[in-house]
N, C-alpha and C positions, 0 to 999 in steps of 0.2 A: 435459354438466355441467362442462365445462372452465371456464366463467365462474365457477363457484362454488368450484372447488378451486384455481384458479390462485393466488390470494393466499397460501394456506398453503405451497404448493410454492415459490413465488418467494421467500418469506421465508427458507426454508432455503437457497435458492440464494444469497441475499445473504449470509447467515451464512458460507457456505463460500467464495464467490467473493471477498469482501472479505478474508477471512483468507488466501486463497490467493495474494494478489498479492505473492509473495515476491521482492523486488528486481526486479520486473517493470517494463517500460516501458508506460505507459498505465494506465488504470483509476484506482482510488482509492488507489494506493500512496503511501507516504511514504518518500522516499529521503534526507531531510534529517536526518541523525543526528549532526550536529556543526555548531556555529556556524561553525567554520573552513571546513568543506566547503560549507555553505550559501552563504557569501560567494563561493565559486568555482564555484557551480552544480554541485556534486558531482564536479568533475573532480579526483579524488583517488586514482585507482587506481595511479598511478605515483609518488606522493609518500609521504614516510616520516617526517615530523617531528611526528606526532601519534598518540596511541593510537586515534583513530577509524579508523585503518587496519584495526583488527580487523573493521570492517564493510566497508570499501571494498577492502582487500587485506591479509589477515592476514600474508602473507609479508613485508611491509614493516616489521613490528614488530621485526625483527632489528636495526634501526638505532636502537632506543631503549635506551639504557644505563640501568642502575639500575632503579628502580621508578617507574612513571607511573600516575597516577590522574586521570581526567577525568570530570566529571559535568555534565549540563546539561539543558535543556528547550527545546522548540520550541513557540511559541504559533502556532496556525493559525486564521486568521479567514477562513472560506470564504463565498462568496456564489453562490447558484444561482438561476436564473430560467427560466421557461418562457413561450414565446410560441407560440400555436397557429398552424397553417398559415393562410395567407391564405384567405379564404372561397372563392375560385375554385378552390383546390387541394384542398379537402376532398371526400372521397368519400361520407361519411355522417355521421350525428349522433354517432358514437362518436369522431370524430377529436379533439374538444376545441374549446372556444369561448372560454375565458377565460384571460387572463394570470395567472401565479402567481409568487410569490417564496417560496423556502424560508425557514423561520424561521432566525434567527441562532443559531449555536452556536459555542462555543470549544473547541478541542481542544489538548491539551498533551502530546504524546508525549515521554518522557524518554530519555536516553541516558547510560549509565555504562560506562566502559572501564577495565580494569586490566591493565597489562603488567609483566612482571618478566624481567630478564636473569639466567638461571641460570648460563650460561657465556658466553664470548665468541661462541660459535656457536649458542647455544640460548636462545630466548625463549618464555615462556608468556604467555597472556593469556585474558581472559574479558570478554565484552561482554553488556550487557543493554539492550534497547531495545524500542520499540513501533512496528514498521514499518507497521502497519495499524491505525489507531484512529479513522478518520473516521466520520462519520454524516451522514445526510441526513434532514431533517425538513420535509416538505411540509405545507401547511395541510390541515386535515381536510375541507375542502369543495372542494378543487381538482379539476379535471377527471380527473386520473389517479389519484385516491385509491384505486382498486381494484387498481392495479398497484404503487403506491409511496406510502407514507405516512411512517412514522418508523422509522429504523434507527439503532442505537447499537452500535458494535463496539469492543472493546479486544482487542489481541493483545500477547503477551509473547514475546520471543525471548531465549533464553539460549544464548550461543555461545562455548564454550571452544575454544582453538586452540593448536597447537604449531608454532613456526616455527624453521627451521634455516638457518644461514648456510653454504652450501656453499663460499663463497669463503674463509671463515675456516678451515673444516676443511681446505681444500686449500692454505692459506697463500698465497693470492693477494695481489697488492699491495693496499694499503689503499684506493686509489682505485677498485678494482673490487669490485662486490658482485653476488652471485648467491645468492638464497635461495628457499626453498619453505616452504609451510605446509599443514597439514591441520587440519580442525576439524569440530565437530558443530553442528547447528542443532536445538535443541529448541524447538518452537512450541506455544504454548497460546493459544487464542482463546475469547472469551466475547461473546455478543451478546444484546441485547434488542430485539425487533422488534414493532411495532404495525402492524396492517394492517386496512384496511376491506374488507368482503366485500359484494359486490353481490348482493342478493336481490330485485331489482326484477322479475324474472320471476315472482315469487310474491306480489307485493304492490306497489302504486305507491310508488316511492321507498324501498322497504324496504332497510335496510342492517344489518350487524352488524359487530362488531369481533373481530379475531383477535389474540392475543398469543402470542409465542414467546420462550422463553428457552432457550439452548443453549450448548454448548461443544464444543471439539474439541482433539485433540492430534496432533502429527506429529513425525517425527524425520528429519533429513536430514544431509548431509555437504557439506563445501566443501573446495576445493583452490585454492591460489594460488601464483603465481610473481612474483618481483621481481628486476630486474637494473638495475644502474646503473654508469655510468662517470663518477665524480665528478671535478669538479663540473659536468660538462657535460650529461649526458643520463640519463634513466631510463625504464624501461618496466615495465608490470605487467599481470597478468591474474588474474582470479578467477572460479571456476566454482562454482555452488551446484547441488546435485543436485535432482532432483524429489523431492517429499515426498508420501507418502500420508497424507491427513488423514481421520480418522474422526470425524464430527460426530454429535452426538445432542442432542435438545432436547425440550421439552414445549410443546405448543400447546394453546390453549384458545379456544373460540368464546364470545363474550359479546354481550349486548344484542340477541339475536334477538327480533324482535317476536313476541308469543305467537300471534297469528293466522297469521303466516307459519310459525312452528314447527309448528303443527298441520298445515298443508298439506304441509310437508316430511316430517313423520312419516308422513302418510297415503300419500305417494309412495315411502316407503322410503328417503328421503334423510336420514340421521341425521348431524348435525354434532356431533361429540363435545364435551362440556364440557372434557375434557382428553384428550390422546393423546400418546404418545411418537412421535418421528420421528427418522430417521437417514439418513445418506448417506455415501458414501465418494467421495473425489475425489483423483485423481492430479495433483499440482501440477507445473507445467512446470519443466524445467531452465532456468536463466538464468545469464548470464555478463556480465562487464564487462572491457573492455580499455582501457589508458591509456598515454599517453606524456607526458613532461614535459621541458622544456628549462630547465636551471638554471645555464647557463654565464655568464649576464650578471649581474654582481654587483648585488644589491638587487632583482632581478626573478626571477619564476618564471612560466612559461607551461605550461599543461596542457590536454590534450585527452582526453576519454573517450568510449567507445561502450558503451552498455548494450543487451543483447539478451535478450529473453524469448521462448522458443519455446512459444507458447500453443496450438500445434496439438493438444496432448494434451487441451485443453479443448474437446471436441466436443459433449458433452451432459451434462446433469445428471439423475440419477434419484434420487427420494426415496421412502423406504419409511415408511409410517405404521402403527404397531402395531394401531390399532383396525380398520384395513382388513383386516389379516391375520387377526384373530380374529373378524371378522364383527360387530363392535360398532358399526360406522358404515358409511357409504356404501361399498359394495364396490369401486366404480370409482375410489376415491381414488388408489390406487397406480398404476393403469393410466394415469390422467390426469397423473400427476406425473412425466413424462419430457419434458425440454425440450432441444431442440437449441441449440447455441451457436456452434460452428464458428468459433472465434477463430483469429487468425493471429499470426505473429511481430510483436512490438512492439519499437521501437527508441527509444533516447534518446541524443542527441548533446549533449555538454556541453563548453564551453570556459571556462577560468578563468585569471585572472592575479592575481599578488600583487606588490605593490611595497612595499619596506621603506625609507622615507626616512631613518630612523635605526634602529639595530639593534633596539631594543625594540618598535618599532611596525611593523605591517603593514596595508596597505590592499588590499582585494580587489574584483574585479569578475568577473562571469560571465554567460554566456548559454547557454540550452539549448533544444532542440527535441525534442518527444516525439510519436511517432506513435500513432494510435488502433488498438488491436488488435481491436476488436469487429467483428462482422459486421452490416452495415446491415439485413439481413433480420430479425435478432433483437435489434436495438438496443432498449433499454427505458428507462423513466424511473427505474428503481431504480439503474442504473449509467450515467447519461448521460456520454458521453466524447467526445473529439475531439482533433485534433492540437493540442498545447499549445506555447505560447511561455513561456519562463522567463527572467527578468532578475534578477540578484542583485548585492548589494553587501555588503561586510563590513569589519570592522576588528579588529585584535588587538593586545594589549599583553603583552610578556614582561617580567616584573619582573626586577630584577637577580639574584635568587637562584633561587627554586624555584617561583614562582607565575606563572600566565598566565591571561588572560581573553580570550575571543573573542566577537564579536557578528556575526550574519549576518542579512540580510534578503532575502527572495525575493518577487517578484510573478509569479504564474502566471495565465494566461488561456487559455481554450479554449471551443469550442462544437461542438455536434453536432446533426444533424437526424434526427428520427425520422419515418419515413413507411412504416410496415409494419402488420401485423395483430396484433402483440403487444398483448394486452389485450382482444382480441375473443373471440368473434365477434359476440355480440348482447346488447343491453340495451334499456332503455326510456328512457334519458336521455343527455344529452351528456357522457359519461364513458367510461372504458375505455382506448382506445388512446392518448389524449393525444399525438397526433402533432403535430409542430411543431419549433421550434428551442429547444435547451437551451443556455444560456450559463452559464459559470462563471468565477469568478476567485477567487484566494486570496492573502492576505497571510500570510507566514510570518516570524516573528521568533524567532531562536534565540540563546541564550546558553550558553556553555560555560566552566566553570572547570577549570583544570588544575594539577596538582601533581606534581613529580618529586623524589624523595628517594633517598638511597643511591647508591653507585657513583660513577663519574666525573662524572655529570651533575648532581651535587648543587649545584654552585656557580652554575650558570646554565641556564635553559631552552634547549632546542634550537631552532635556526633553520636554514633551508636554506643560510645562508651559512657555517655551521660546517663 
């Protein structure tokens, strides 16, 4: 009965796994939480002139004097397509036969950061953003509709942090900086998922729909270090702990053909009109490291490495309440255990900034992201691959307290599915949807910044200061 229960379990899998991608490399993560950072392909761990450091390296906010507020949005235009395996490579009719393109969707994760210098050696900050808010909307008649159809996810991160300048406490020279930070990560995610259910074993071409709405909460911590020898060189590191996420949702089966429902009931296979489901997932520890060269006037060069240790994501087990109480198919929970066996993912980012005149900055960047999924369990819900990222950006610092940044990223990747996920049997050309999955995305970010109070009131900060 795995063919029948798979869609419901995999729907909860998507709800969890998308929300789980906390600063990870690969997957459906969003790491672009500042137009300034987007323009430099996220190479910001060792830089300090913007409140978005609350996300990339909270220890660097010790360099922001007075009060700083930035807010912005990133518009994401994704494109996903599926091409089946060449006919000579197909093993059976489940592999898939028809090309498909995902429906267009626009996503717009926000970012808001506030920092305050309490004393010369102490800064406080709080950030709010949506690291994981993408969705994937395949056509209702495509070959893989029983393993992936429509997914819409929104997540909200609230991240307070405290940063201390050890250099100022120790009265070190002004051109030397050493600081540390600690913070919390409160995570809330909500998802709506629509899934097709294959009932063709019980009637020619029979299908049903499953819907799921669910949410989850998690709490984690982060630590960061920042060091600089101004104006020449700086380094930074940030670590985010693993987070235990407890997800719960309500699923409902709809549009079951009456004659098929009669057969299922006679066989003791009861698909619930509604049932609660839950799962617990331990999210991986992730970290980023960066270095920057700032010694050449008007130029900044930065390099970052992001690491996510996905080994903790070895399987997903889902529990459905109706199965526990005997109100539906008793094997539902037994069938809803899925191996994943992911491995460590990496992202390498390089960025440069040029300031032809003091108020204006021009930025470029390049990044490479590795695929953390296991090819044996690769599926159409989360098609991934090694990614290439190219970015450009521009920024303007007004003479007194205002700044605006624009950033653009082009991302492209592809992956190949050639496994049994979506099987084992059916009566039509659907299910496994093996083949090549291609994706590209355009990201356009804008961020507005304000600084007020303290010594920085008269002019916005730049790396040349």
